[in-house]
C-alpha positions as CSV (number, residue, x, y, z in Angstrom):
1,M,74.4,186.4,196.9
2,S,70.9,185.0,196.0
3,A,69.7,181.5,195.0
4,L,70.0,180.8,191.4
5,L,66.3,180.1,190.0
6,Q,65.1,177.6,188.0
7,F,65.2,179.6,184.4
8,H,69.3,180.7,185.4
9,K,69.9,176.5,186.2
10,T,68.3,176.1,182.6
11,I,70.8,178.4,181.2
12,L,73.2,177.1,182.6
13,S,72.8,174.1,181.8
14,D,73.2,175.2,178.2
15,I,76.1,177.0,178.5
16,H,78.2,175.7,180.4
17,D,79.7,172.5,178.4
18,P,83.4,173.9,177.9
19,T,83.7,172.3,174.3
20,T,81.2,174.4,173.2
21,N,81.1,178.4,172.2
22,D,77.9,180.1,171.8
23,L,75.9,183.5,171.9
24,T,73.7,184.0,174.9
25,I,71.3,187.0,174.4
26,M,69.3,188.0,177.7
27,A,66.8,190.4,178.7
28,R,68.0,193.3,180.6
29,G,66.9,192.8,184.2
30,L,67.0,188.9,183.9
31,G,70.7,188.5,186.3
32,L,73.1,188.0,183.4
33,R,76.2,189.0,185.7
34,R,75.1,186.5,188.0
35,I,75.0,183.8,185.6
36,L,78.5,185.1,184.2
37,C,79.8,184.9,187.7
38,T,78.9,181.6,188.4
39,L,80.0,180.7,184.9
40,M,83.4,181.5,186.0
41,K,83.3,180.2,189.5
42,I,83.3,177.0,187.4
43,Y,85.7,177.3,185.4
44,N,88.1,178.8,188.4
45,S,90.5,175.7,188.6
46,P,94.4,175.5,189.1
47,G,95.7,175.7,185.3
48,T,93.4,177.2,183.9
49,L,93.6,181.0,182.4
50,I,90.1,182.1,181.6
51,L,90.0,185.4,179.8
52,L,87.2,188.1,180.2
53,V,87.1,190.7,177.8
54,N,85.1,193.8,176.8
55,A,83.9,194.4,180.4
56,S,84.3,198.7,181.8
57,P,85.8,199.2,184.7
58,E,83.2,199.3,187.0
59,E,81.5,196.1,185.9
60,E,85.1,195.0,186.6
61,A,85.0,196.1,190.1
62,E,81.6,194.4,190.7
63,I,82.3,191.2,189.1
64,G,85.1,191.0,191.3
65,E,83.1,191.4,194.5
66,E,80.3,189.3,193.4
67,L,83.3,186.4,192.8
68,G,84.3,187.2,196.2
69,I,81.2,186.6,197.8
70,M,80.7,183.4,195.7
71,G,84.0,182.3,197.0
72,C,86.9,183.2,194.6
73,R,89.0,184.7,196.2
74,N,93.0,184.5,196.7
75,P,93.8,185.9,193.4
76,G,90.0,185.8,191.9
77,L,89.4,188.0,189.3
78,R,92.4,190.3,188.3
79,V,92.4,193.2,186.4
80,I,95.3,193.7,183.6
81,D,95.2,197.3,182.2
82,H,97.8,200.2,180.5
83,E,99.0,200.5,184.3
84,T,100.5,196.6,184.7
85,P,103.8,196.6,183.4
86,H,104.8,194.2,181.0
87,R,107.0,191.7,182.6
88,D,104.1,191.6,185.2
89,R,101.9,190.5,182.3
90,K,103.8,187.8,181.2
91,A,104.3,186.4,184.7
92,L,100.4,186.6,185.3
93,Y,99.5,184.9,182.3
94,L,101.7,181.7,183.0
95,A,100.3,181.0,186.5
96,G,97.1,181.2,185.1
97,G,93.6,182.1,186.6
98,L,90.6,184.2,185.6
99,F,92.1,188.1,183.9
100,S,89.7,190.7,182.9
101,I,91.8,192.5,180.0
102,T,91.5,195.2,177.5
103,S,91.0,194.6,173.9
104,R,94.0,196.9,173.2
105,I,96.4,195.0,175.3
106,L,95.6,191.9,174.5
107,T,95.9,192.2,171.0
108,V,99.4,192.9,171.4
109,D,100.1,190.6,174.0
110,M,98.8,187.7,171.3
111,L,100.9,189.6,168.6
112,Q,104.4,190.0,170.5
113,D,103.5,186.2,171.7
114,D,103.5,187.3,175.5
115,L,100.4,185.8,176.2
116,P,101.0,181.8,175.3
117,T,97.7,181.9,173.4
118,A,97.5,178.2,172.6
119,S,97.4,177.7,176.6
120,V,94.2,180.0,177.2
121,T,91.2,177.8,178.5
122,G,88.8,180.1,177.2
123,M,87.4,183.6,176.5
124,L,84.4,185.7,177.4
125,V,83.4,189.0,175.3
126,L,80.7,190.8,177.1
127,H,78.8,193.5,175.0
128,A,78.8,190.9,172.3
129,E,76.4,193.6,170.6
130,R,78.6,195.8,169.7
131,V,81.3,193.4,168.1
132,T,81.6,194.6,164.3
133,P,83.7,193.8,161.7
134,T,86.2,196.8,162.6
135,A,86.1,196.0,166.3
136,L,89.1,195.3,168.6
137,E,87.0,192.7,169.8
138,A,86.8,190.9,166.4
139,F,90.4,190.9,165.5
140,V,91.1,189.9,169.3
141,V,88.6,186.4,168.4
142,R,90.8,186.1,165.1
143,L,93.9,185.8,166.6
144,Y,92.4,183.9,169.2
145,R,91.0,181.1,166.6
146,E,94.7,181.4,164.4
147,K,96.7,179.4,167.2
148,N,93.6,177.8,169.7
149,T,90.9,176.0,167.9
150,T,90.1,173.8,171.5
151,G,89.5,177.2,173.6
152,F,86.0,177.9,174.7
153,L,84.2,181.0,173.2
154,K,81.6,182.6,175.2
155,A,79.8,185.6,174.8
156,F,77.0,187.2,176.1
157,S,74.2,190.6,175.7
158,D,71.0,191.7,177.2
159,E,70.7,194.8,174.7
160,P,68.6,193.1,172.1
161,E,67.7,196.5,170.6
162,H,70.8,196.9,169.4
163,I,71.3,194.0,167.1
164,T,68.3,194.4,165.0
165,V,70.1,197.5,162.8
166,G,71.2,196.6,159.3
167,L,70.6,193.5,157.0
168,Q,71.1,190.2,159.2
169,P,72.8,191.5,161.8
170,L,72.8,188.3,164.1
171,K,74.6,186.7,161.4
172,N,77.2,189.4,161.1
173,I,77.7,189.2,165.1
174,M,78.4,185.3,164.4
175,K,80.5,185.4,162.3
176,E,82.5,188.0,163.5
177,L,82.9,186.2,167.2
178,Q,83.1,182.7,164.7
179,L,80.1,180.9,166.5
180,R,77.0,178.9,165.3
181,T,75.1,178.6,168.3
182,V,72.9,181.0,169.5
183,H,70.5,181.0,173.0
184,L,67.7,184.0,173.5
185,Y,65.9,184.4,176.6
186,P,63.5,187.6,176.5
187,R,60.8,187.8,179.4
188,F,58.4,185.7,177.8
189,H,60.2,182.8,177.2
190,E,58.5,180.1,178.8
191,S,61.2,178.6,181.9
192,V,61.5,183.2,182.4
193,K,57.9,183.1,182.7
194,E,57.2,179.9,185.2
195,S,59.7,181.4,187.5
196,L,59.2,184.8,187.7
197,E,55.1,184.2,187.9
198,R,55.0,182.0,190.8
199,R,55.7,184.6,193.8
200,R,54.6,188.1,192.2
201,A,55.0,191.2,194.4
202,D,52.6,193.5,195.9
203,V,52.5,196.5,193.1
204,V,50.6,199.6,193.4
205,E,50.2,201.5,190.5
206,L,49.5,205.0,190.8
207,S,48.8,207.3,187.8
208,Q,49.7,211.0,188.5
209,D,48.7,213.9,186.4
210,L,51.0,216.6,185.0
211,S,49.7,220.0,186.4
212,E,48.4,222.5,183.9
213,S,51.1,224.1,183.6
214,M,53.4,221.4,182.9
215,G,51.6,220.1,180.8
216,D,51.5,222.9,178.5
217,I,55.4,223.2,178.3
218,H,55.1,219.1,177.3
219,H,52.7,219.7,174.7
220,A,54.6,222.9,173.1
221,L,58.2,220.4,173.6
222,I,56.4,218.0,171.8
223,Q,55.6,220.6,168.6
224,C,58.4,221.9,168.5
225,M,60.3,218.2,167.9
226,T,57.7,217.1,165.8
227,A,58.5,220.4,164.1
228,T,61.9,219.4,164.1
229,L,62.0,216.2,162.2
230,A,59.7,217.6,159.5
231,E,62.2,220.0,158.9
232,L,64.5,217.7,158.9
233,K,63.0,215.4,156.6
234,R,62.4,218.2,154.1
235,S,65.7,218.9,154.1
236,H,66.9,215.1,152.6
237,S,64.0,213.9,151.1
238,T,66.0,211.4,148.7
239,L,67.2,209.7,151.9
240,D,64.9,207.3,154.2
241,L,64.4,208.6,157.2
242,D,61.6,206.6,158.4
243,D,62.8,205.6,162.2
244,L,63.4,209.8,163.0
245,T,60.1,209.1,164.9
246,V,59.0,211.1,168.0
247,E,58.3,207.8,169.7
248,N,62.3,206.9,168.7
249,A,63.4,210.7,169.7
250,Y,62.3,209.9,173.5
251,F,65.3,208.0,173.7
252,R,69.2,208.5,173.6
253,S,70.1,206.2,170.6
254,F,68.4,208.7,168.9
255,D,71.4,210.9,168.2
256,L,73.2,207.5,166.6
257,I,70.2,206.5,164.3
258,A,69.9,210.3,163.0
259,R,73.5,209.9,162.2
260,R,73.2,206.2,160.8
261,Q,70.9,207.6,158.6
262,L,72.6,210.7,157.4
263,D,75.9,209.3,157.4
264,P,76.1,208.5,153.5
265,M,76.3,212.3,153.4
266,W,77.3,214.0,156.6
267,H,80.3,215.0,155.1
268,K,77.7,217.3,152.6
269,V,75.5,218.1,155.4
270,G,75.3,221.8,156.1
271,P,75.1,223.3,159.5
272,K,71.5,224.0,159.7
273,T,71.3,220.3,159.4
274,K,73.9,219.5,162.1
275,Q,71.9,222.0,164.0
276,L,68.1,220.4,163.6
277,V,69.9,216.9,164.9
278,S,71.2,218.8,167.6
279,D,68.4,220.3,168.6
280,L,66.8,217.0,168.7
281,G,68.4,215.9,171.3
282,I,68.2,219.1,173.5
283,L,64.3,218.8,173.2
284,R,64.5,215.2,174.5
285,R,66.7,216.4,177.4
286,L,63.8,219.4,178.4
287,L,61.2,217.1,178.0
288,G,63.4,214.9,180.7
289,Y,64.1,217.6,183.0
290,L,60.7,219.2,183.0
291,L,59.8,215.9,184.6
292,S,63.0,215.8,186.9
293,Y,64.0,219.3,187.7
294,D,62.4,221.0,190.2
295,V,60.8,224.6,188.8
296,F,64.2,227.1,189.3
297,Q,66.7,224.3,187.9
298,F,64.6,223.9,184.6
299,H,63.9,227.5,184.2
300,A,67.5,228.3,184.8
301,Y,68.2,225.4,182.2
302,L,66.0,227.0,179.2
303,E,68.0,231.0,180.1
304,T,71.1,229.1,179.9
305,L,70.1,228.1,176.5
306,L,68.5,231.0,175.4
307,A,72.5,232.6,176.2
308,T,73.5,230.8,173.7
309,N,70.7,231.3,170.8
310,T,71.7,235.0,170.9
311,F,74.1,237.7,169.6
312,T,77.7,238.6,170.9
313,E,78.9,241.9,171.1
314,L,80.4,241.4,167.9
315,G,77.6,240.6,166.2
316,V,78.0,237.1,166.1
317,K,75.3,234.8,165.9
318,H,75.6,231.8,168.5
319,N,73.8,228.3,167.4
320,K,70.6,230.1,166.0
321,S,67.6,227.4,166.5
322,A,64.8,227.5,164.5
323,W,62.0,226.0,167.3
324,M,63.7,228.8,170.0
325,I,61.7,231.6,167.2
326,S,58.2,229.7,167.3
327,E,55.2,230.5,169.4
328,E,55.6,226.9,171.1
329,A,59.0,228.1,172.4
330,H,57.0,231.4,173.8
331,V,54.8,229.3,175.8
332,I,58.0,227.1,176.9
333,F,59.5,230.0,178.7
334,E,56.6,232.0,179.6
335,V,54.9,229.2,181.0
336,A,58.3,228.2,183.2
337,K,58.2,231.8,184.5
338,R,55.5,231.7,185.9
339,R,55.8,228.2,187.8
340,C,58.8,230.3,189.6
341,Y,57.8,233.6,190.8
342,L,55.1,236.1,189.0
343,I,56.8,239.7,188.1
344,T,54.0,242.0,190.2
345,S,55.9,245.6,189.8
346,T,59.1,245.6,187.6
347,A,59.6,249.2,188.2
348,K,60.1,248.5,191.8
349,L,62.8,246.4,191.4
350,V,64.9,249.6,190.6
351,G,64.1,251.5,193.4
352,G,65.6,249.3,196.2
353,L,64.3,248.0,199.0
354,P,62.8,250.6,201.7
355,P,64.8,251.1,205.0
356,V,63.6,247.6,207.0
357,A,63.4,248.5,210.5
358,Q,65.0,246.4,213.4
359,D,61.9,244.8,215.1
360,N,63.7,243.0,218.2
361,D,60.0,241.4,218.9
362,D,60.1,238.6,215.6
363,E,60.8,235.7,217.4
364,D,58.4,236.6,220.2
365,W,56.1,236.8,217.1
366,D,57.5,233.5,215.3
367,V,56.1,231.7,218.2
368,L,52.8,233.4,218.6
369,D,52.9,232.1,214.8
370,D,53.4,228.9,215.5
371,V,51.2,228.2,218.9
372,T,47.7,230.0,216.9
373,G,49.2,228.1,213.5
374,Q,49.1,231.0,211.2
375,Q,51.7,231.9,208.9
376,G,53.5,234.6,208.9
377,D,53.8,237.5,206.4
378,K,57.2,239.4,207.1
379,K,58.6,239.2,203.7
380,P,62.2,237.8,203.2
381,K,65.2,240.9,203.5
382,W,67.0,239.4,200.3
383,L,63.7,239.0,197.8
384,P,63.3,241.8,196.0
385,E,59.5,244.3,195.6
386,G,57.7,243.5,192.4
387,I,58.6,239.4,192.9
388,E,55.9,236.7,194.2
389,P,57.1,233.5,194.2
390,V,55.1,231.0,193.0
391,L,56.7,228.1,193.8
392,E,55.1,225.4,192.0
393,E,56.1,221.8,193.2
394,L,56.6,218.5,191.4
395,P,53.2,216.9,191.8
396,K,55.1,213.3,192.5
397,W,56.4,215.4,195.7
398,S,53.5,215.3,197.5
399,L,52.5,211.4,195.9
400,L,56.4,210.6,197.0
401,S,54.8,212.2,200.7
402,E,52.0,210.4,201.0
403,I,53.2,207.1,200.0
404,L,56.2,207.2,202.7
405,L,53.5,208.2,205.5
406,E,51.4,205.2,204.3
407,T,54.6,202.7,204.5
408,E,55.3,204.0,207.6
409,G,51.9,203.3,209.1
410,E,52.1,199.7,207.5
411,I,55.7,199.7,209.4
412,M,54.2,199.9,212.7
413,K,51.5,197.4,212.3
414,M,54.2,195.3,211.8
415,E,56.0,196.4,214.9
416,G,53.5,196.4,217.0
417,P,51.9,194.1,220.0
418,R,50.2,191.9,217.3
419,R,53.2,191.5,215.1
420,P,53.4,187.9,212.8
421,P,56.6,186.0,213.8
422,A,59.8,187.1,212.3
423,A,60.3,187.0,208.7
424,P,62.5,188.0,206.4
425,G,63.6,191.4,205.1
426,T,63.9,194.5,206.8
427,N,61.4,198.2,206.9
428,V,64.2,199.9,204.6
429,V,62.3,202.5,202.8
430,L,64.1,202.5,198.6
431,V,63.4,205.2,196.9
432,M,65.2,204.8,192.8
433,A,65.1,207.2,190.5
434,S,66.7,207.9,187.2
435,S,69.9,209.4,187.9
436,T,71.6,211.0,190.8
437,R,70.7,214.4,190.2
438,T,67.3,213.4,190.1
439,C,68.5,211.4,193.6
440,N,69.9,214.5,195.1
441,V,66.8,216.8,194.7
442,L,64.5,214.6,196.3
443,S,66.9,214.0,199.2
444,E,66.7,217.6,199.6
445,F,63.2,217.7,199.5
446,L,62.9,214.8,201.8
447,S,65.0,216.3,204.3
448,S,63.4,219.6,204.3
449,K,59.3,219.0,203.5
450,D,57.0,220.4,206.0
451,D,54.8,217.8,206.7
452,D,51.9,220.0,208.6
453,A,51.6,221.6,205.2
454,P,48.9,220.9,202.2
455,R,49.5,219.5,199.5
456,G,51.4,221.2,197.2
457,Q,53.3,223.3,199.7
458,H,55.2,220.8,200.9
459,A,58.5,222.1,200.0
460,R,58.0,225.9,200.3
461,V,61.5,225.9,202.5
462,M,63.5,224.3,199.7
463,L,62.3,226.7,196.7
464,M,63.0,229.3,198.6
465,R,65.9,228.6,198.9
466,K,66.4,228.1,195.6
467,L,64.5,231.0,194.6
468,R,67.6,232.9,196.4
469,L,70.2,231.4,194.8
470,Y,68.3,232.0,191.4
471,L,68.4,235.5,191.9
472,W,72.1,235.7,193.2
473,W,72.9,233.7,189.9
474,K,71.0,236.2,188.1
475,R,72.5,238.8,189.4
476,K,75.9,236.8,188.5
477,L,75.0,236.9,184.8
478,A,74.6,240.7,184.5
479,E,77.6,241.2,186.2
480,R,79.6,238.9,184.0
481,K,77.6,240.5,180.9
482,Q,79.0,244.1,181.9
483,D,82.2,243.0,182.2
484,G,82.2,240.6,178.9
485,R,82.3,237.5,180.5
486,A,80.4,234.3,179.1
487,A,77.4,232.9,181.3
488,F,77.6,229.6,183.8
489,A,74.9,227.7,184.8
490,M,73.1,227.9,187.6
491,P,74.6,225.6,190.4
492,D,72.8,223.3,193.0
493,T,74.2,224.8,196.2
494,F,75.3,227.9,197.5
495,G,78.9,226.7,198.7
496,R,80.3,226.1,202.4
497,S,80.2,229.3,203.5
498,G,78.2,231.7,200.5
499,P,77.3,232.1,197.6
500,N,80.1,233.2,196.0
501,Q,82.6,230.6,197.3
502,G,80.5,228.5,196.0
503,Y,80.5,229.9,192.8
504,E,84.4,230.5,192.9
505,R,84.8,226.9,193.9
506,M,83.0,225.9,190.9
507,Y,83.3,228.2,188.1
508,G,86.9,229.6,188.8
509,T,87.0,233.3,189.9
510,G,88.0,235.1,186.6
511,E,91.5,235.1,187.6
512,G,94.7,233.4,186.4
513,V,93.6,230.8,183.5
514,S,90.0,231.8,183.1
515,A,91.0,235.1,182.4
516,A,93.4,233.7,179.9
517,L,91.3,231.6,178.5
518,E,88.0,234.3,178.2
519,R,90.7,236.4,176.5
520,K,91.9,234.0,174.2
521,D,87.7,233.5,173.4
522,K,87.6,237.1,172.9
523,E,90.4,237.6,170.8
524,R,89.0,234.5,168.3
525,L,85.8,236.6,168.6
526,E,87.3,239.4,167.2
527,R,89.1,238.0,164.2
528,Q,85.6,236.2,163.5
529,A,84.3,239.3,163.0
530,K,86.8,241.0,161.2
531,R,87.0,237.6,158.6
532,R,86.3,238.1,154.7
533,R,82.9,238.5,153.6
534,V,82.2,235.2,151.6
535,R,79.4,234.2,149.6
536,G,75.5,234.1,150.5
537,G,76.2,235.6,153.8
538,G,76.3,239.5,154.7
539,P,79.2,241.3,156.4
540,P,79.4,241.0,160.4
541,V,78.2,244.2,162.3
542,A,77.9,245.5,165.8
543,E,75.3,244.6,168.3
544,S,74.0,248.1,168.7
545,S,73.5,247.8,164.8
546,R,71.6,244.7,164.2
547,P,67.7,245.0,165.0
548,K,66.8,242.7,167.3
549,Q,63.8,241.8,166.0
550,Q,65.4,238.6,164.5
551,Q,64.8,237.1,168.2
552,P,62.0,236.9,170.4
553,V,62.4,239.9,172.2
554,S,59.1,239.4,174.1
555,V,61.2,236.1,175.9
556,L,64.8,237.7,175.7
557,G,64.1,241.0,176.5
558,T,62.1,240.1,179.3
559,I,64.8,237.7,180.9
560,Q,67.7,240.2,180.4
561,S,65.7,243.3,181.8
562,E,64.6,240.8,184.7
563,A,68.4,240.3,185.2
564,N,69.3,244.2,184.7
565,D,66.8,244.8,187.3
566,I,67.7,242.4,189.6
567,A,71.7,244.0,189.5
568,A,70.3,246.9,189.6
569,F,68.3,246.1,192.8
570,W,71.2,244.8,194.4
571,A,73.8,247.5,193.7
572,A,71.2,250.1,195.3
573,Q,71.7,248.5,198.5
574,S,74.3,249.1,200.5
575,T,77.4,246.4,201.1
576,E,76.3,245.6,204.5
577,D,72.3,244.6,203.6
578,V,73.8,242.6,200.4
579,A,76.0,240.8,202.7
580,A,73.6,240.3,205.2
581,A,71.0,238.7,202.8
582,M,73.1,236.5,200.6
583,A,75.2,235.6,203.4
584,L,74.3,232.2,205.0
585,D,72.4,232.6,208.5
586,L,73.1,229.7,211.1
587,E,70.6,229.6,212.8
588,D,68.4,229.2,209.6
589,P,68.6,224.6,209.3
590,A,67.5,224.7,205.9
591,L,71.1,226.5,205.6
592,I,73.0,225.3,207.7
593,N,77.2,225.1,207.8
594,F,78.2,222.0,207.7
595,D,81.6,223.6,208.9
596,S,80.4,224.5,212.2
597,A,82.3,222.9,215.2
598,D,78.4,223.1,217.0
599,L,77.5,220.7,214.1
600,V,80.2,218.6,214.3
601,N,79.9,217.7,218.3
602,E,76.5,217.1,217.5
603,F,77.0,214.9,214.9
604,D,79.7,213.1,217.4
605,A,76.8,213.5,220.3
606,H,74.1,211.8,218.3
607,Y,75.7,209.4,216.3
608,G,75.3,205.5,215.7
609,L,73.4,202.9,213.3
610,L,70.3,203.6,212.2
611,A,67.4,201.8,212.9
612,P,65.8,199.9,209.0
613,Q,62.4,201.6,210.4
614,Q,63.9,204.7,209.8
615,T,66.0,204.8,207.1
616,V,65.3,205.9,203.7
617,I,67.7,205.0,200.9
618,V,67.3,207.1,197.7
619,R,69.6,205.4,194.8
620,P,69.5,206.1,190.7
621,Y,69.1,203.0,189.1
622,S,72.4,201.3,187.9
623,D,73.3,197.9,185.8
624,D,73.5,194.9,187.1
625,S,75.0,195.9,190.6
626,D,71.0,197.0,191.7
627,D,70.3,192.9,192.3
628,R,73.2,192.7,194.7
629,M,72.1,196.0,196.5
630,L,68.3,194.7,197.0
631,A,70.0,191.4,198.4
632,E,72.2,193.6,200.4
633,F,69.1,196.2,201.4
634,Q,65.8,193.2,201.6
635,P,63.9,195.9,202.0
636,R,60.2,195.5,202.3
637,F,58.9,198.6,200.3
638,I,60.4,199.9,197.1
639,V,59.4,203.3,195.6
640,M,60.4,203.4,192.1
641,Y,59.9,207.3,191.4
642,E,60.4,207.2,187.4
643,P,59.3,203.9,185.6
644,N,61.7,201.0,184.7
645,M,61.5,197.9,182.8
646,D,64.7,196.6,183.9
647,F,64.2,197.3,187.8
648,I,61.0,195.8,188.0
649,R,62.3,192.4,186.3
650,R,65.1,192.8,189.0
651,V,62.0,193.0,192.0
652,E,60.8,190.3,190.0
653,V,64.2,187.9,190.8
654,Y,64.5,189.6,194.1
655,R,60.9,188.4,195.5
656,S,61.6,184.9,194.0
657,S,65.0,184.2,195.4
658,N,63.6,185.2,198.5
659,P,60.5,182.8,199.3
660,G,58.6,184.0,202.5
661,L,59.5,187.3,201.7
662,S,56.6,190.3,201.5
663,V,57.5,193.0,199.3
664,R,55.3,195.9,198.2
665,V,56.3,197.9,195.1
666,Y,54.7,201.5,194.6
667,H,55.0,202.5,191.0
668,M,54.6,205.9,189.7
669,V,54.4,207.7,186.5
670,Y,53.1,210.5,184.8
671,A,49.9,210.1,182.7
672,N,50.1,210.6,179.4
673,S,53.3,212.2,179.2
674,C,56.8,210.9,177.8
675,E,57.9,209.3,180.9
676,E,54.8,206.9,180.4
677,H,55.3,206.8,176.5
678,K,58.9,206.1,176.9
679,Y,58.6,203.3,179.3
680,L,56.0,201.7,176.9
681,A,57.6,202.0,174.1
682,G,60.9,200.7,175.1
683,I,58.9,197.4,176.4
684,R,57.9,197.4,172.5
685,K,60.9,198.0,171.4
686,E,62.5,195.0,173.3
687,K,59.5,192.2,172.4
688,N,60.3,193.7,168.7
689,A,63.7,193.4,168.9
690,F,63.3,189.2,171.1
691,Q,60.8,188.6,167.9
692,R,62.9,189.1,164.8
693,L,65.8,187.8,166.5
694,I,63.9,184.4,166.8
695,K,62.6,184.8,163.1
696,E,66.1,185.7,162.0
697,K,67.9,182.9,164.4
698,A,65.0,180.1,162.2
699,T,65.6,181.2,158.7
700,M,69.9,181.9,159.5
701,I,72.4,180.5,157.2
702,I,74.9,178.7,159.5
703,P,78.0,179.9,159.1
704,I,81.1,178.0,158.3
705,H,84.3,179.0,159.6
706,D,87.4,177.4,157.6
707,E,90.9,177.9,158.5
708,R,93.0,181.3,156.9
709,L,94.1,179.5,153.6
710,D,98.1,179.6,153.7
711,A,98.3,181.9,150.6
712,K,102.1,181.9,149.6
713,S,101.9,182.8,146.4
714,E,99.7,185.6,146.7
715,A,102.3,186.7,149.7
716,L,105.3,186.2,147.7
717,I,104.0,188.3,144.6
718,K,103.6,191.5,146.9
719,T,107.2,191.0,147.9
720,I,108.7,191.6,144.2
721,S,109.4,195.4,144.1
722,T,108.6,196.2,140.5
723,R,111.2,199.1,140.9
724,I,114.0,196.3,141.3
725,A,115.1,196.1,137.2
726,G,111.1,195.3,136.9
727,G,110.9,192.7,139.7
728,R,113.3,190.2,137.3
729,R,115.4,190.0,140.5
730,E,115.2,187.1,142.6
731,A,111.8,187.4,145.1
732,Q,112.5,187.6,148.7
733,E,110.5,184.4,150.5
734,T,110.3,186.7,153.7
735,T,106.2,187.5,154.8
736,Q,105.3,191.3,153.9
737,Q,104.9,193.0,157.3
738,I,104.4,196.1,158.9
739,I,105.4,197.3,162.1
740,V,103.0,199.5,164.0
741,D,102.6,201.6,166.9
742,V,101.2,200.3,170.1
743,R,98.9,203.2,170.7
744,E,97.6,202.8,167.0
745,F,95.8,199.7,167.8
746,R,92.9,202.1,169.1
747,S,92.2,202.4,165.7
748,S,90.5,199.8,163.0
749,L,93.5,200.0,160.6
750,P,96.1,197.4,162.2
751,S,92.8,194.9,162.4
752,L,91.7,195.7,158.6
753,L,95.5,194.7,157.5
754,H,96.0,191.6,159.7
755,A,92.7,190.7,157.5
756,S,94.6,191.3,154.7
757,K,97.1,188.9,155.4
758,I,99.7,190.9,156.8
759,L,102.2,190.0,159.5
760,I,101.3,192.7,162.3
761,V,104.7,193.6,164.8
762,P,103.9,195.9,167.5
763,A,106.7,198.1,168.9
764,T,107.0,202.2,170.2
765,L,107.6,204.5,167.7
766,T,108.9,208.0,167.9
767,V,108.5,208.5,164.1
768,G,105.2,207.5,162.2
769,D,102.7,205.2,163.0
770,Y,103.4,202.7,160.5
771,V,106.5,201.5,159.1
772,L,106.3,199.8,155.7
773,T,109.9,199.7,154.4
774,P,113.1,200.7,155.9
775,D,112.6,204.1,153.6
776,I,109.3,204.4,153.7
777,C,106.6,205.6,156.7
778,V,103.1,206.7,157.3
779,E,101.8,208.7,159.9
780,R,98.2,208.8,160.1
781,K,96.5,212.2,161.3
782,S,93.2,213.7,161.3
783,L,92.9,217.1,159.5
784,P,92.5,219.2,162.6
785,D,95.2,217.2,163.7
786,L,97.3,217.8,160.3
787,I,96.7,221.9,160.3
788,S,97.5,221.8,164.6
789,S,100.9,220.0,163.7
790,F,101.5,222.6,160.7
791,N,100.9,225.4,162.6
792,S,103.5,224.3,165.5
793,G,106.1,223.5,163.3
794,R,106.2,219.7,164.3
795,L,105.5,219.2,160.6
């Protein structure tokens, strides 16, 4: 655990007092978890009971490990979940300590008095931006304050953008948490700037241009998003849809924004509008995949999208998207295919390959090519005639190779005879990317790249393997289409013993349950095709009688014909040729079998610890756990393959927390791309969010929280039943209560009932969800669940 910076100490001095209740909002990447763990260590003393609420399982594990590093052990942080028995929970509460507990279990234990609420020392609430009037956390705080007015409550959030939606969102959160003090710590806070700008890392900003084909696809995707947004606004001109912009569409939260804007009339929204909202999410993902996927992964994903927007054998439309039939979509599909390969003579595919002569001198010619530096032009026997591989690499791959070559030279200087005296840090090279899939692609590229190849051809071995996998996938698609089975996505690898085993392991063999499910889907589609004609729609017809001109024939027809040609090519070959072409070659280092005994023996012979200067670590961006990762590895060279605002601040904190450590950061970004626009828009959105929060804090009316009034007269009236002599009988003085099934506490209704001053009694019910009287119970069901209950006979 690194030492606390000055602004960390300032924040702790403001919020550590157990007699105060605060809401702390920080910018992401400044070390919120470090402050939280330090605060829990301060409060960890015998006889205290501290509750951590609203933490995810990953956060619970990370916080527990950090507390252990800080010395909070035996018992440290204990997690209470659904696996903890009821009797054990009561014993743990009485013993005291640090507990992380889910909101549902905490609510039930408070209502059943299993948790001594009056003895709770304090409560720490994470992700305060998610607290709403119907959230379980608001219910927990209300129960907590009913019996405990002396315990403290500290709430934390590092997502200020989520606290800018609606009217006075900050005030609403403070009202539900019953807080009156808020602390704001943006990146431009005076104490934060003073601590982080005292020591700066050596940052090398690298702006990489998109390739010509990537630029064409990128421009076409933006045009499709603009047209889809315009169509969505045109369909609902009466709604305020100003927030639905292309800039906001870069972020994952855009789907929530669109749903929130359309929520007042979502029950009236037709399938066209829902399809437009779904299309925006698909286009956003395509923009990200264009910059991170290799050419075959991206092209295969486009083909799966196209397969879902075509007609079935029974003439039923599947998710017809408007952008699919635009001119821009034609550009996207055609250019994506040209990045992979070119079709020089499609007719040759059907004819099959000529007989391959057995040449025993191939190895001699390969050795001669290596000596003379020439590339042999022998075509792989698994590549059909008429396909010319293009194998376009992502521009950042060559740039990453140059960066690693530069870091290797710097490391050699550091470890040379004139090396400086021992300094903190290691010569580990840390490469950070946005997702696990991107990290897998980069790891595969770095492990198989050819350093002697010219720029743009370092990954030819890897891409040839991807082409081989792609051709196998196309053959499988054609076979499944002939059998009437559904398509599947292209896998990342062949598998351990060949492409078939990899396919069967990931997608099943089509037998057993898979066959039953496919048969059930086929029957459902047949019933759908035979349904009665409804007003405004035409009768479903077979695919053979439906005109094909309604779909982008130039794209769909070409792709389908290519799949058929490739399948025909494999069908024309003998079984031995297909097996030899598609099976893994153990002598090929790029396609090595990880189950071979030779590899196991070689691994045992060369097993050992790698030196830091020989280590390149590729990891995806995470949450505050990246702070501990930096503290453990202590890298001197950090490569940010994709821009990330949070990680830049973590590097600033890491550099400032380790005096004397020299850190060089390579910041890579595609120029004039959605990646750059998203990065800049994220910085701008966070800055605007903090400015709005600062303004709201300055003008906010501080909420005053009174104790719940003892409205006995109102409760007395509610207990009088008008069915009994018009209410003239004596009224019962018992409090109105409702027995609620414990599984119903995931919903917001128990919280609303409790807010209406009704006593809630949790219990495990066999029949019904809410017991109102000895004669009346209520079963809460959604419409699909209700229909299925009627069909199955349960109701």
